[in-house]
N, C-alpha and C positions, 0 to 999 in steps of 0.2 A: 483440202491444205496439204500438201508432207509436210512429215516432223522432221525442221532442220534446228541438227544440235550447231549451237552457239559456239565456243568456246568462253569458259569463262574464268572470273579473276587468276580462282589460282594457277587453271593450265598456260594462262599468261604470264603469270610470276615465274612459276617453273621452265618456264619456255629461256623466260629472260635471265634465268639464273644459272643454264646449262651454257646458252651464248657467253658468258660471262667465265663461269668456271674454263672451257674452253679457250679462248682466251688471255688468260692467266697458263694455263698449259701450255700454250704452244707459245708466250712469250717465254716463258722458264725454259723449256725442248729447245728453243734459237740462244736462250744465254748460256746454255751448256753446250754447244756445238763450237768444233774447232772456227780459230777465224774464218779459214777457206768456208767454211762451213755457212758462218753467219756472214759472207760477202755473198754465195751465190742469195742465202735468203732477200739478200737487200739492198744487190745493184744487179738482181735479173727482175724481168717479169714475171715469178713464180706466183705472188698475189693474183696478178692476174690472171695467170691459167686458174686459180683455186677456184676464185671466184665463175668466170666464165661454169668451168665444170659443176661446181653448185649451182648456179643457175642452172642450169641447162638440165640436173637433177632433177630439181625442183619442177620444172616444167614438166618434163615427160612423167614426174608421179604424176601431177595434174591433169593431163594430156589421159591419162590411163585408170581415173581414179570415176568408180562406176556415177552414172549421174542417176537422178530419178529416169522412170523407166518410161517406154512411149504414154504409156494407162497412164501418168501422172500427173 
């Protein structure tokens, strides 16, 4: 049986903290924008574009990751 490494509690917590910090920084940066910049963020499908792009990137990374070889 191949040795498959599963993420532990430490890794999960680190990712969770990184996500929360990213959201807080993005909210702070949006608050610093002038009114026109905030209108772009809140009144356009910018969030949808970011989510689709991020999802495509994650799927691309999953498809490119080397899996177990034919002898596994």
